DRENVO-900231 format. One record per residue (C-alpha): residue number from 1; residue in three letters; chain; x negated, y, z negated. Coordinates in steps of 0.25 Angstrom, whole numbers, m for minus. Last residue first. Layout:
! residues N
<rec pos="NUM" code="ALA" unit="A" east="X" north="Y" up="Z"/>
...
This chain:
! residues 199
<rec pos="199" code="ASN" unit="A" east="59" north="46" up="m29"/>
<rec pos="198" code="SER" unit="A" east="56" north="46" up="m44"/>
<rec pos="197" code="ARG" unit="A" east="55" north="31" up="m45"/>
<rec pos="196" code="CYS" unit="A" east="44" north="30" up="m35"/>
<rec pos="195" code="ASP" unit="A" east="35" north="39" up="m43"/>
<rec pos="194" code="CYS" unit="A" east="23" north="29" up="m42"/>
<rec pos="193" code="GLU" unit="A" east="11" north="25" up="m50"/>
<rec pos="192" code="ALA" unit="A" east="2" north="16" up="m44"/>
<rec pos="191" code="CYS" unit="A" east="m1" north="1" up="m45"/>
<rec pos="190" code="TYR" unit="A" east="m11" north="m10" up="m40"/>
<rec pos="189" code="VAL" unit="A" east="m8" north="m25" up="m41"/>
<rec pos="188" code="ILE" unit="A" east="m17" north="m37" up="m38"/>
<rec pos="187" code="GLU" unit="A" east="m9" north="m50" up="m35"/>
<rec pos="186" code="PHE" unit="A" east="m21" north="m60" up="m36"/>
<rec pos="185" code="ARG" unit="A" east="m19" north="m73" up="m29"/>
<rec pos="184" code="CYS" unit="A" east="m27" north="m85" up="m34"/>
<rec pos="183" code="MET" unit="A" east="m31" north="m97" up="m26"/>
<rec pos="182" code="ARG" unit="A" east="m37" north="m108" up="m35"/>
<rec pos="181" code="GLY" unit="A" east="m51" north="m114" up="m34"/>
<rec pos="180" code="ASP" unit="A" east="m57" north="m106" up="m46"/>
<rec pos="179" code="ILE" unit="A" east="m52" north="m93" up="m40"/>
<rec pos="178" code="GLU" unit="A" east="m47" north="m92" up="m25"/>
<rec pos="177" code="LYS" unit="A" east="m44" north="m78" up="m22"/>
<rec pos="176" code="ARG" unit="A" east="m31" north="m71" up="m17"/>
<rec pos="175" code="HIS" unit="A" east="m28" north="m56" up="m17"/>
<rec pos="174" code="TRP" unit="A" east="m15" north="m49" up="m16"/>
<rec pos="173" code="LEU" unit="A" east="m14" north="m34" up="m18"/>
<rec pos="172" code="THR" unit="A" east="m2" north="m27" up="m24"/>
<rec pos="171" code="LEU" unit="A" east="2" north="m12" up="m23"/>
<rec pos="170" code="SER" unit="A" east="11" north="m7" up="m34"/>
<rec pos="169" code="ILE" unit="A" east="19" north="6" up="m37"/>
<rec pos="168" code="ILE" unit="A" east="22" north="11" up="m50"/>
<rec pos="167" code="ASP" unit="A" east="33" north="18" up="m58"/>
<rec pos="166" code="LEU" unit="A" east="33" north="15" up="m73"/>
<rec pos="165" code="THR" unit="A" east="42" north="25" up="m80"/>
<rec pos="164" code="PRO" unit="A" east="53" north="15" up="m83"/>
<rec pos="163" code="HIS" unit="A" east="44" north="5" up="m90"/>
<rec pos="162" code="ASN" unit="A" east="53" north="m5" up="m97"/>
<rec pos="161" code="GLN" unit="A" east="63" north="m5" up="m86"/>
<rec pos="160" code="PRO" unit="A" east="52" north="m9" up="m75"/>
<rec pos="159" code="THR" unit="A" east="50" north="0" up="m63"/>
<rec pos="158" code="ILE" unit="A" east="50" north="m8" up="m51"/>
<rec pos="157" code="ASN" unit="A" east="36" north="m7" up="m44"/>
<rec pos="156" code="HIS" unit="A" east="35" north="1" up="m31"/>
<rec pos="155" code="TYR" unit="A" east="28" north="m7" up="m21"/>
<rec pos="154" code="ILE" unit="A" east="16" north="m9" up="m12"/>
<rec pos="153" code="TYR" unit="A" east="13" north="m22" up="m5"/>
<rec pos="152" code="ILE" unit="A" east="0" north="m24" up="3"/>
<rec pos="151" code="MET" unit="A" east="2" north="m29" up="17"/>
<rec pos="150" code="GLU" unit="A" east="m10" north="m33" up="25"/>
<rec pos="149" code="TYR" unit="A" east="m20" north="m32" up="14"/>
<rec pos="148" code="GLY" unit="A" east="m21" north="m45" up="7"/>
<rec pos="147" code="PHE" unit="A" east="m31" north="m44" up="m3"/>
<rec pos="146" code="PRO" unit="A" east="m47" north="m44" up="m5"/>
<rec pos="145" code="ILE" unit="A" east="m50" north="m34" up="6"/>
<rec pos="144" code="GLU" unit="A" east="m65" north="m35" up="9"/>
<rec pos="143" code="SER" unit="A" east="m63" north="m42" up="22"/>
<rec pos="142" code="GLU" unit="A" east="m54" north="m32" up="28"/>
<rec pos="141" code="GLN" unit="A" east="m63" north="m20" up="24"/>
<rec pos="140" code="GLU" unit="A" east="m73" north="m22" up="35"/>
<rec pos="139" code="THR" unit="A" east="m62" north="m22" up="45"/>
<rec pos="138" code="ALA" unit="A" east="m56" north="m9" up="40"/>
<rec pos="137" code="PRO" unit="A" east="m43" north="m11" up="32"/>
<rec pos="136" code="GLN" unit="A" east="m29" north="m8" up="37"/>
<rec pos="135" code="LEU" unit="A" east="m21" north="m10" up="24"/>
<rec pos="134" code="GLU" unit="A" east="m6" north="m12" up="24"/>
<rec pos="133" code="LEU" unit="A" east="1" north="m7" up="12"/>
<rec pos="132" code="TYR" unit="A" east="15" north="m13" up="11"/>
<rec pos="131" code="ALA" unit="A" east="26" north="m4" up="6"/>
<rec pos="130" code="GLU" unit="A" east="37" north="m1" up="m5"/>
<rec pos="129" code="GLY" unit="A" east="45" north="11" up="m7"/>
<rec pos="128" code="ASP" unit="A" east="58" north="5" up="m6"/>
<rec pos="127" code="GLY" unit="A" east="55" north="1" up="9"/>
<rec pos="126" code="LEU" unit="A" east="44" north="m8" up="14"/>
<rec pos="125" code="PRO" unit="A" east="35" north="3" up="19"/>
<rec pos="124" code="MET" unit="A" east="21" north="0" up="26"/>
<rec pos="123" code="LEU" unit="A" east="10" north="8" up="20"/>
<rec pos="122" code="ASP" unit="A" east="m3" north="8" up="29"/>
<rec pos="121" code="SER" unit="A" east="m17" north="7" up="26"/>
<rec pos="120" code="PRO" unit="A" east="m31" north="12" up="31"/>
<rec pos="119" code="MET" unit="A" east="m43" north="8" up="22"/>
<rec pos="118" code="GLU" unit="A" east="m50" north="14" up="10"/>
<rec pos="117" code="GLY" unit="A" east="m60" north="7" up="0"/>
<rec pos="116" code="LEU" unit="A" east="m61" north="m8" up="0"/>
<rec pos="115" code="GLU" unit="A" east="m72" north="m7" up="m11"/>
<rec pos="114" code="GLY" unit="A" east="m63" north="m3" up="m22"/>
<rec pos="113" code="SER" unit="A" east="m54" north="10" up="m23"/>
<rec pos="112" code="PHE" unit="A" east="m45" north="5" up="m12"/>
<rec pos="111" code="ASP" unit="A" east="m40" north="16" up="m3"/>
<rec pos="110" code="THR" unit="A" east="m28" north="14" up="6"/>
<rec pos="109" code="GLU" unit="A" east="m25" north="22" up="19"/>
<rec pos="108" code="GLU" unit="A" east="m14" north="28" up="27"/>
<rec pos="107" code="MET" unit="A" east="m4" north="33" up="17"/>
<rec pos="106" code="GLY" unit="A" east="m13" north="31" up="5"/>
<rec pos="105" code="VAL" unit="A" east="m14" north="19" up="m5"/>
<rec pos="104" code="ARG" unit="A" east="m25" north="21" up="m15"/>
<rec pos="103" code="ILE" unit="A" east="m29" north="8" up="m21"/>
<rec pos="102" code="GLN" unit="A" east="m36" north="8" up="m35"/>
<rec pos="101" code="GLY" unit="A" east="m43" north="m3" up="m43"/>
<rec pos="100" code="GLY" unit="A" east="m52" north="m7" up="m31"/>
<rec pos="99" code="VAL" unit="A" east="m50" north="m16" up="m20"/>
<rec pos="98" code="THR" unit="A" east="m64" north="m22" up="m19"/>
<rec pos="97" code="GLU" unit="A" east="m69" north="m21" up="m33"/>
<rec pos="96" code="ILE" unit="A" east="m55" north="m24" up="m38"/>
<rec pos="95" code="PHE" unit="A" east="m54" north="m37" up="m31"/>
<rec pos="94" code="SER" unit="A" east="m68" north="m41" up="m36"/>
<rec pos="93" code="ARG" unit="A" east="m64" north="m38" up="m50"/>
<rec pos="92" code="MET" unit="A" east="m51" north="m46" up="m48"/>
<rec pos="91" code="GLU" unit="A" east="m59" north="m58" up="m43"/>
<rec pos="90" code="LEU" unit="A" east="m68" north="m57" up="m55"/>
<rec pos="89" code="ALA" unit="A" east="m56" north="m56" up="m65"/>
<rec pos="88" code="TYR" unit="A" east="m50" north="m68" up="m58"/>
<rec pos="87" code="PRO" unit="A" east="m63" north="m76" up="m59"/>
<rec pos="86" code="ASP" unit="A" east="m65" north="m73" up="m74"/>
<rec pos="85" code="ASP" unit="A" east="m81" north="m73" up="m75"/>
<rec pos="84" code="GLY" unit="A" east="m83" north="m60" up="m83"/>
<rec pos="83" code="VAL" unit="A" east="m88" north="m46" up="m78"/>
<rec pos="82" code="TYR" unit="A" east="m75" north="m38" up="m76"/>
<rec pos="81" code="HIS" unit="A" east="m77" north="m23" up="m74"/>
<rec pos="80" code="GLN" unit="A" east="m68" north="m20" up="m63"/>
<rec pos="79" code="ILE" unit="A" east="m57" north="m30" up="m68"/>
<rec pos="78" code="TYR" unit="A" east="m57" north="m25" up="m83"/>
<rec pos="77" code="TYR" unit="A" east="m57" north="m10" up="m77"/>
<rec pos="76" code="LEU" unit="A" east="m45" north="m14" up="m69"/>
<rec pos="75" code="ASP" unit="A" east="m37" north="m20" up="m81"/>
<rec pos="74" code="GLU" unit="A" east="m25" north="m28" up="m76"/>
<rec pos="73" code="LEU" unit="A" east="m35" north="m40" up="m74"/>
<rec pos="72" code="ASP" unit="A" east="m35" north="m42" up="m90"/>
<rec pos="71" code="TYR" unit="A" east="m20" north="m44" up="m89"/>
<rec pos="70" code="ARG" unit="A" east="m22" north="m57" up="m81"/>
<rec pos="69" code="PRO" unit="A" east="m9" north="m64" up="m81"/>
<rec pos="68" code="MET" unit="A" east="m9" north="m79" up="m81"/>
<rec pos="67" code="MET" unit="A" east="m9" north="m85" up="m67"/>
<rec pos="66" code="ASP" unit="A" east="4" north="m85" up="m59"/>
<rec pos="65" code="GLN" unit="A" east="5" north="m96" up="m49"/>
<rec pos="64" code="TRP" unit="A" east="5" north="m95" up="m34"/>
<rec pos="63" code="ALA" unit="A" east="12" north="m107" up="m27"/>
<rec pos="62" code="GLU" unit="A" east="9" north="m120" up="m20"/>
<rec pos="61" code="GLU" unit="A" east="14" north="m127" up="m33"/>
<rec pos="60" code="GLY" unit="A" east="3" north="m137" up="m33"/>
<rec pos="59" code="GLU" unit="A" east="m7" north="m127" up="m27"/>
<rec pos="58" code="ASN" unit="A" east="m5" north="m116" up="m37"/>
<rec pos="57" code="TRP" unit="A" east="m11" north="m104" up="m32"/>
<rec pos="56" code="GLU" unit="A" east="m15" north="m94" up="m43"/>
<rec pos="55" code="ASP" unit="A" east="m9" north="m81" up="m46"/>
<rec pos="54" code="ILE" unit="A" east="m16" north="m68" up="m51"/>
<rec pos="53" code="ARG" unit="A" east="m9" north="m55" up="m55"/>
<rec pos="52" code="VAL" unit="A" east="m17" north="m43" up="m55"/>
<rec pos="51" code="TYR" unit="A" east="m15" north="m29" up="m61"/>
<rec pos="50" code="SER" unit="A" east="m14" north="m14" up="m60"/>
<rec pos="49" code="TYR" unit="A" east="m25" north="m9" up="m50"/>
<rec pos="48" code="GLU" unit="A" east="m22" north="6" up="m47"/>
<rec pos="47" code="TYR" unit="A" east="m14" north="11" up="m35"/>
<rec pos="46" code="GLU" unit="A" east="m16" north="25" up="m29"/>
<rec pos="45" code="ALA" unit="A" east="m4" north="30" up="m21"/>
<rec pos="44" code="ILE" unit="A" east="4" north="30" up="m8"/>
<rec pos="43" code="LEU" unit="A" east="15" north="21" up="m13"/>
<rec pos="42" code="ARG" unit="A" east="24" north="33" up="m15"/>
<rec pos="41" code="ASP" unit="A" east="24" north="37" up="0"/>
<rec pos="40" code="ILE" unit="A" east="31" north="23" up="2"/>
<rec pos="39" code="GLY" unit="A" east="45" north="29" up="1"/>
<rec pos="38" code="TYR" unit="A" east="48" north="25" up="15"/>
<rec pos="37" code="LEU" unit="A" east="50" north="39" up="21"/>
<rec pos="36" code="ALA" unit="A" east="39" north="44" up="11"/>
<rec pos="35" code="PHE" unit="A" east="28" north="35" up="18"/>
<rec pos="34" code="ARG" unit="A" east="34" north="37" up="32"/>
<rec pos="33" code="ASP" unit="A" east="32" north="52" up="31"/>
<rec pos="32" code="VAL" unit="A" east="40" north="55" up="44"/>
<rec pos="31" code="GLU" unit="A" east="32" north="63" up="54"/>
<rec pos="30" code="GLU" unit="A" east="41" north="74" up="61"/>
<rec pos="29" code="PRO" unit="A" east="42" north="71" up="76"/>
<rec pos="28" code="GLU" unit="A" east="31" north="77" up="84"/>
<rec pos="27" code="GLU" unit="A" east="36" north="89" up="93"/>
<rec pos="26" code="ASP" unit="A" east="33" north="86" up="108"/>
<rec pos="25" code="CYS" unit="A" east="48" north="82" up="110"/>
<rec pos="24" code="ALA" unit="A" east="53" north="95" up="105"/>
<rec pos="23" code="ALA" unit="A" east="44" north="102" up="115"/>
<rec pos="22" code="LEU" unit="A" east="49" north="94" up="126"/>
<rec pos="21" code="SER" unit="A" east="63" north="97" up="122"/>
<rec pos="20" code="PHE" unit="A" east="61" north="112" up="121"/>
<rec pos="19" code="ALA" unit="A" east="54" north="112" up="135"/>
<rec pos="18" code="CYS" unit="A" east="66" north="105" up="141"/>
<rec pos="17" code="VAL" unit="A" east="76" north="114" up="135"/>
<rec pos="16" code="SER" unit="A" east="68" north="126" up="140"/>
<rec pos="15" code="LEU" unit="A" east="68" north="120" up="154"/>
<rec pos="14" code="THR" unit="A" east="83" north="118" up="154"/>
<rec pos="13" code="LEU" unit="A" east="85" north="132" up="149"/>
<rec pos="12" code="VAL" unit="A" east="76" north="138" up="160"/>
<rec pos="11" code="LEU" unit="A" east="83" north="129" up="171"/>
<rec pos="10" code="VAL" unit="A" east="97" north="134" up="166"/>
<rec pos="9" code="LEU" unit="A" east="93" north="148" up="166"/>
<rec pos="8" code="LEU" unit="A" east="87" north="147" up="181"/>
<rec pos="7" code="ILE" unit="A" east="100" north="140" up="185"/>
<rec pos="6" code="ALA" unit="A" east="108" north="151" up="179"/>
<rec pos="5" code="PHE" unit="A" east="99" north="162" up="185"/>
<rec pos="4" code="LYS" unit="A" east="101" north="155" up="199"/>
<rec pos="3" code="LYS" unit="A" east="116" north="155" up="198"/>
<rec pos="2" code="LYS" unit="A" east="116" north="170" up="193"/>
<rec pos="1" code="MET" unit="A" east="109" north="173" up="206"/>
């Protein structure tokens, strides 16, 4: 009798252990916030148009050559309301109309304040709080995008010594256009404030 009771007890304990093991397997693992894990949660922000740098392709040297700085094109209002015939200002006005003066980067979508509007996107961490933004536009949006959108670089600017309180992150878009028979490359930079130094 004692032997049967012992066997029954062992059997009950074994079944209990199995039941607890199965229950533990059914529990979903705790989700890891990959944005915080890789330090890219701080890149989720609204970026404002900051400036453009324009290069021209030099056929003789087969290299991009810096043009004179265009400080007038650092003013978003000036670009949006430009009515002259300067081809570079006209190209920037067209770009801003399409893309917008603000770009809001979210966890799973990016919203352009211009005609492009909102589209799905993904932030891919590079380490040190930097990331690539990969857009996933709808078919009808693809032909409207005036920049390379596969890998958009977002990075934390190094704080200059003469501006110790300056702490910003930048998002750079690249646009190419032939103007007056010369290929031009526009490096268009949007910036947002960041508390990266405090972490």
